[in-house]
N, C-alpha and C positions, 0 to 999 in steps of 0.2 A: 770328873773325869769319865770319859766315855765307855760304856762296856767295850769289852775287846772285842767281841762278835760283831758289834756294831760298827766299831772303828774299823775293821776289817773290810767292811762293805762299803764303806764311805768312798766315792770316786772322787778324784781330784777335784773337780768342780764344787762339790759339796763340801768336801775339806776346807777347801780356800774361803767359802761363805762362812764357815762354821767358825773358822779362825779369826776371820775379818770381825764377826760378831762379839767374839771374846775379848778383842783388843778395844772395840769399841764401847763396851757396857760402862766402865767407868765415867765416861762423859754426862752419863745422867744424874751424876752426884756430884758435878760440878765442874767449872772449865779449869782445871787444872793442867800445867804444861805436861806434855806426852800423855795425856789421858784419853784422847781420842785418835787413835792410829790405825791408818789404813795400810794394806800391805798389796803390793803388785809384784809376784815373783817373775823373774826373767826367764825362768825354766823350770827345772825341777823342784819339787819340795817335799822334805821328809818329816815326819812326824813321830817323835820318839814317846810311844805311850806311857813307858814308866817314868819317864822324866817331865812329860808335857812340854817338853822342848822342840820347836820347829826350826829345820835347817833349809836354806836355800843355798845350795852349793853352786847355782849359776847365777846367784845373787838376785838383785831386785830393788825396789824403790819402798821407803816407808815414809808416809807423811802424816803428820800429826795435825790434825784438823782444828785445834786450838790455837796454836801458835804459829802454823804455818812452815815450821821445820820440816825441811824435806832431807831425806838419807836415801842415796844412791851407793850401793856397794857391790864388789865382785863377790863375796862370800856375806852372808847374814845368817844368824841364829838368834831366836828369840822364844821367850816365855812369857804369854800374854800376861800383862799387868807387872811383870817383875823386872825383866831386862832386854836389851837388844844388843847383841854383840855383832860386830862388823870389821870386815878387812877390806882393803884399797876401797876407804872409803871418801866420799864428798858430801858434806852437809852445809845444805843452805837455808839461813835463817836471818833474824833480825840483828845478829852478830856479825853477818858476812859470810862469804863462801869460804869454809873450810875444807882443806884436803887432808888426809891423815893415812898412816899405814894401818893403823887399829885404831878402834874407837868401842867404846861400852856407855850405853844410855842405862842409867839407873830410874827406871819409870816410877818408883815409889818415891824417891827423892827429888825426881826433878833435876836430875844432874846428868852432864855428859862429861866424859873423860876420853880423850884422845892421845895417843902417842905416837910417835916415829915420824919424822919428815913433816910436821904441822906446817901448813902453809894458810892464811888467812888474806883475803882479799875485800877491803871494805873502804868506800869513801876515799879513794885515791890513796889508800893506804896498803902495802903490802907487808906482811909479817911472817917472819919464818921462826920457829922455835921447837923445842924437843917435846913439848908437852902442854895441853890446854884442858883446864876445867871451865865448864860454861854451867853456871848456877841459872837456870831457867825461871825460878821464881822471883830472882833480883835482877835478871837480865844483867849479868856481870859475868866476863870473862877474864881468866886469869891464864898467863902464858909464862912458861918457864923454861928454862934449860937453853943457853945461847942464844937469846932474843935477838933478832937482825931485821930491821926493817928498811924500805924505802918508800920515799915520797910522803914524809921526808926520811931522811937517812937517820937512823939511832940504831943504839945496840944498848941492851940492858939486861941484869939480871933476871927481873922480873917485869911484866907488863900487865896492867890491870885496865880493862876496857870496859866502859859504860855503854853497853849495846843501844841504850835510850838516846843518847846524847852525841855519841861517837866520841867523847873526851877520853884522853888516856893518863894513865899515871905510871911512870917508869920508877921501879924501884932498885935499890943497891947501887951497884956501880954502873954507869951509864954514861953515854955519850950522845950528844945531839947535834947535827949539823943542818944549817939551811943556808941560804944563799950569801948571808951577811955575815953569821958569826958561827963558833962552835962552843958548845955547852960541855962541860964534864964534871962529874960527880965528885965530892971530897973523896979522900983515900978510905974513909970510914964507909962509904956510901950514902946516899941521900934519895930525896924524891923530885920528881921533875914531872909538870903538869903539862900534857900537849892539848889545849883546849882547839876542838873542832870549830871552825869557822867558814863561811862562804865569801869567797874573793872573786867578784865577777861569774858569781853562779857556781864557781869551782870549789870543792872542799881543799881547805889548808887548816894548818896548825900552828897556833900560838903558844911559845914557849914560856914557861914561868916557874921559877924556883920556890915561890910563895903558893902552896897548895891552896886551893879555895876549900873551906870547911865542909861545903856542901859535897864536893867529891869525895872527900874523905870518908864520909858519912855513907857515900854509897858503897864503899868497899870496906865498911866497919865489920869488924870480926875476922876478914880476911888477910889483913895486912900483917 
Protein backbone atom coordinates (compact mmCIF):
# COMPACT_ATOMS: atom_id res chain seq x y z
CA UNK A 1 0.00 0.00 0.00
CA UNK A 2 1.28 3.45 -0.85
CA UNK A 3 1.93 5.93 2.01
CA UNK A 4 -1.07 8.23 2.41
CA UNK A 5 0.96 11.40 1.87
CA UNK A 6 2.40 10.05 -1.37
CA UNK A 7 -0.96 8.76 -2.63
CA UNK A 8 -2.56 12.15 -2.19
CA UNK A 9 0.14 13.71 -4.35
CA UNK A 10 -0.30 11.31 -7.25
CA UNK A 11 -1.92 12.90 -10.26
CA UNK A 12 -4.41 10.99 -12.37
CA UNK A 13 -1.85 10.00 -15.01
CA UNK A 14 0.64 8.74 -12.45
CA UNK A 15 -2.05 6.79 -10.61
CA UNK A 16 -3.16 5.17 -13.87
CA UNK A 17 0.40 4.06 -14.61
CA UNK A 18 0.91 2.63 -11.12
CA UNK A 19 -2.35 0.67 -11.21
CA UNK A 20 -1.56 -0.70 -14.66
CA UNK A 21 1.83 -1.83 -13.36
CA UNK A 22 0.25 -3.59 -10.39
CA UNK A 23 -2.16 -5.40 -12.69
CA UNK A 24 0.54 -6.63 -15.07
CA UNK A 25 3.10 -7.77 -12.48
CA UNK A 26 1.72 -11.34 -12.18
CA UNK A 27 2.53 -11.96 -15.87
CA UNK A 28 6.19 -12.32 -14.90
CA UNK A 29 5.35 -15.48 -12.96
CA UNK A 30 3.57 -17.37 -15.76
CA UNK A 31 1.07 -17.00 -18.59
CA UNK A 32 -2.04 -17.63 -16.52
CA UNK A 33 -5.50 -16.39 -17.62
CA UNK A 34 -6.28 -12.87 -16.35
CA UNK A 35 -2.67 -12.52 -15.14
CA UNK A 36 -1.73 -9.59 -17.36
CA UNK A 37 -4.46 -6.94 -17.42
CA UNK A 38 -4.36 -3.43 -18.81
CA UNK A 39 -6.98 -0.85 -17.86
CA UNK A 40 -8.21 2.06 -19.98
CA UNK A 41 -10.69 4.29 -18.10
CA UNK A 42 -13.40 6.09 -20.06
CA UNK A 43 -13.44 8.98 -17.59
CA UNK A 44 -13.12 9.28 -13.83
CA UNK A 45 -11.27 6.80 -11.63
CA UNK A 46 -11.38 6.65 -7.85
CA UNK A 47 -8.86 4.84 -5.65
CA UNK A 48 -9.85 3.75 -2.13
CA UNK A 49 -6.69 3.87 -0.02
CA UNK A 50 -8.17 1.74 2.76
CA UNK A 51 -9.28 -1.20 0.57
CA UNK A 52 -7.05 -0.83 -2.49
CA UNK A 53 -10.13 -0.99 -4.73
CA UNK A 54 -10.22 1.22 -7.82
CA UNK A 55 -13.59 2.31 -9.23
CA UNK A 56 -14.29 3.55 -12.76
CA UNK A 57 -17.76 5.15 -12.42
CA UNK A 58 -17.72 6.14 -16.11
CA UNK A 59 -16.65 2.66 -17.17
CA UNK A 60 -13.77 1.63 -19.35
CA UNK A 61 -11.98 -1.25 -21.03
CA UNK A 62 -9.93 -4.02 -19.40
CA UNK A 63 -7.86 -6.29 -21.66
CA UNK A 64 -6.11 -9.51 -20.69
CA UNK A 65 -2.89 -9.58 -22.69
CA UNK A 66 -2.47 -13.32 -22.07
CA UNK A 67 -5.83 -14.67 -23.27
CA UNK A 68 -7.05 -11.75 -25.41
CA UNK A 69 -10.25 -11.45 -23.34
CA UNK A 70 -11.53 -7.88 -23.43
CA UNK A 71 -14.10 -6.38 -21.07
CA UNK A 72 -16.06 -3.19 -21.78
CA UNK A 73 -18.48 -1.93 -19.15
CA UNK A 74 -20.40 1.12 -18.02
CA UNK A 75 -19.14 0.68 -14.45
CA UNK A 76 -16.04 -1.16 -13.23
CA UNK A 77 -14.30 -1.70 -9.93
CA UNK A 78 -11.29 -3.89 -9.29
CA UNK A 79 -8.67 -4.94 -6.79
CA UNK A 80 -5.32 -5.65 -8.45
CA UNK A 81 -4.66 -9.38 -8.73
CA UNK A 82 -7.89 -10.30 -6.91
CA UNK A 83 -11.11 -9.38 -8.75
CA UNK A 84 -12.86 -7.26 -11.36
CA UNK A 85 -16.54 -6.37 -10.91
CA UNK A 86 -18.53 -4.75 -13.73
CA UNK A 87 -22.07 -3.69 -14.65
CA UNK A 88 -23.53 -3.23 -18.13
CA UNK A 89 -20.74 -5.39 -19.50
CA UNK A 90 -19.63 -6.91 -22.80
CA UNK A 91 -16.85 -9.51 -22.85
CA UNK A 92 -15.14 -10.64 -26.05
CA UNK A 93 -13.02 -13.79 -25.87
CA UNK A 94 -12.44 -17.26 -27.29
CA UNK A 95 -15.86 -18.25 -25.94
CA UNK A 96 -17.56 -15.59 -28.13
CA UNK A 97 -19.11 -12.19 -27.44
CA UNK A 98 -20.99 -12.10 -24.13
CA UNK A 99 -23.30 -9.37 -22.85
CA UNK A 100 -24.42 -9.33 -19.20
CA UNK A 101 -26.03 -7.03 -16.67
CA UNK A 102 -23.29 -7.82 -14.15
CA UNK A 103 -20.16 -9.94 -13.98
CA UNK A 104 -17.25 -10.73 -11.72
CA UNK A 105 -13.79 -11.95 -12.66
CA UNK A 106 -11.98 -13.95 -9.99
CA UNK A 107 -8.41 -13.16 -11.03
CA UNK A 108 -6.88 -15.70 -8.66
CA UNK A 109 -9.06 -18.64 -9.78
CA UNK A 110 -9.33 -17.58 -13.43
CA UNK A 111 -13.14 -17.78 -13.36
CA UNK A 112 -15.71 -15.40 -14.82
CA UNK A 113 -19.24 -15.32 -13.37
CA UNK A 114 -21.98 -13.35 -15.17
CA UNK A 115 -25.65 -12.86 -14.29
CA UNK A 116 -28.73 -11.16 -15.69
CA UNK A 117 -29.70 -11.01 -19.36
CA UNK A 118 -26.82 -13.20 -20.58
CA UNK A 119 -26.34 -13.24 -24.33
CA UNK A 120 -23.62 -15.09 -26.26
CA UNK A 121 -22.88 -14.86 -29.99
CA UNK A 122 -20.41 -17.36 -31.42
CA UNK A 123 -20.00 -19.31 -34.69
CA UNK A 124 -23.52 -18.63 -35.96
CA UNK A 125 -25.00 -19.55 -32.57
CA UNK A 126 -26.86 -17.10 -30.30
CA UNK A 127 -27.49 -18.18 -26.70
CA UNK A 128 -29.58 -16.44 -24.05
CA UNK A 129 -29.48 -17.56 -20.41
CA UNK A 130 -29.81 -16.39 -16.82
CA UNK A 131 -26.20 -17.01 -15.77
CA UNK A 132 -22.78 -17.96 -17.10
CA UNK A 133 -19.62 -19.38 -15.56
CA UNK A 134 -16.47 -19.41 -17.71
CA UNK A 135 -13.42 -21.40 -16.56
CA UNK A 136 -10.51 -19.73 -18.33
CA UNK A 137 -7.95 -22.41 -17.45
CA UNK A 138 -10.13 -25.09 -19.03
CA UNK A 139 -11.70 -22.89 -21.74
CA UNK A 140 -15.15 -24.18 -20.80
CA UNK A 141 -18.35 -22.14 -20.38
CA UNK A 142 -21.47 -23.27 -18.48
CA UNK A 143 -24.83 -21.56 -19.09
CA UNK A 144 -27.81 -22.04 -16.77
CA UNK A 145 -31.28 -20.61 -16.14
CA UNK A 146 -33.67 -20.75 -19.09
CA UNK A 147 -31.14 -21.45 -21.82
CA UNK A 148 -32.62 -20.61 -25.23
CA UNK A 149 -30.73 -20.46 -28.52
CA UNK A 150 -31.09 -19.83 -32.23
CA UNK A 151 -28.98 -20.99 -35.17
CA UNK A 152 -29.81 -23.86 -34.39
CA UNK A 153 -32.95 -23.46 -32.28
CA UNK A 154 -32.93 -25.25 -28.94
CA UNK A 155 -33.58 -24.85 -25.23
CA UNK A 156 -32.13 -26.64 -22.21
CA UNK A 157 -31.75 -26.57 -18.45
CA UNK A 158 -27.99 -26.21 -18.85
CA UNK A 159 -25.53 -25.78 -21.70
CA UNK A 160 -21.82 -26.65 -21.67
CA UNK A 161 -19.60 -25.06 -24.33
CA UNK A 162 -16.13 -26.22 -25.31
CA UNK A 163 -14.61 -22.87 -26.27
CA UNK A 164 -11.76 -24.61 -28.14
CA UNK A 165 -13.85 -26.65 -30.60
CA UNK A 166 -17.22 -24.87 -30.40
CA UNK A 167 -18.94 -28.15 -29.46
CA UNK A 168 -21.97 -27.93 -27.15
CA UNK A 169 -23.56 -30.28 -24.63
CA UNK A 170 -27.20 -29.81 -23.59
CA UNK A 171 -28.04 -31.21 -20.16
CA UNK A 172 -31.34 -31.87 -18.35
CA UNK A 173 -34.65 -31.12 -20.03
CA UNK A 174 -33.94 -30.05 -23.61
CA UNK A 175 -35.43 -29.72 -27.07
CA UNK A 176 -33.55 -29.29 -30.33
CA UNK A 177 -34.95 -28.42 -33.73
CA UNK A 178 -33.35 -28.22 -37.14
CA UNK A 179 -34.79 -28.11 -40.64
CA UNK A 180 -35.61 -31.85 -40.69
CA UNK A 181 -36.51 -33.02 -37.19
CA UNK A 182 -37.03 -32.18 -33.52
CA UNK A 183 -35.29 -33.97 -30.65
CA UNK A 184 -36.51 -33.81 -27.04
CA UNK A 185 -35.11 -35.18 -23.82
CA UNK A 186 -36.68 -38.00 -21.79
CA UNK A 187 -38.92 -36.82 -18.96
CA UNK A 188 -36.12 -37.50 -16.51
CA UNK A 189 -33.72 -35.38 -18.57
CA UNK A 190 -30.70 -36.35 -20.60
CA UNK A 191 -27.74 -35.17 -22.64
CA UNK A 192 -27.51 -34.07 -26.26
CA UNK A 193 -24.29 -33.30 -28.09
CA UNK A 194 -24.19 -30.55 -30.72
CA UNK A 195 -20.99 -30.92 -32.69
CA UNK A 196 -19.83 -27.80 -34.52
CA UNK A 197 -18.98 -28.48 -38.18
CA UNK A 198 -18.46 -26.37 -41.27
CA UNK A 199 -20.82 -26.67 -44.24
CA UNK A 200 -19.90 -24.62 -47.29
CA UNK A 201 -17.61 -22.67 -45.02
CA UNK A 202 -20.39 -21.80 -42.57
CA UNK A 203 -20.69 -23.14 -38.99
CA UNK A 204 -23.45 -25.69 -38.37
CA UNK A 205 -24.27 -28.19 -35.63
CA UNK A 206 -24.81 -31.96 -35.82
CA UNK A 207 -26.94 -33.41 -32.99
CA UNK A 208 -26.27 -36.79 -31.34
CA UNK A 209 -27.78 -38.42 -28.25
CA UNK A 210 -24.67 -40.59 -27.88
CA UNK A 211 -22.16 -38.12 -26.46
CA UNK A 212 -18.49 -38.67 -27.33
CA UNK A 213 -16.33 -39.60 -24.33
CA UNK A 214 -13.79 -36.93 -25.24
CA UNK A 215 -16.46 -34.23 -24.98
CA UNK A 216 -17.61 -35.54 -21.59
CA UNK A 217 -13.98 -35.49 -20.50
CA UNK A 218 -13.79 -31.78 -21.29
CA UNK A 219 -16.56 -31.13 -18.76
CA UNK A 220 -15.40 -33.62 -16.14
CA UNK A 221 -16.14 -32.42 -12.63
CA UNK A 222 -18.62 -29.80 -13.84
CA UNK A 223 -21.55 -32.01 -14.89
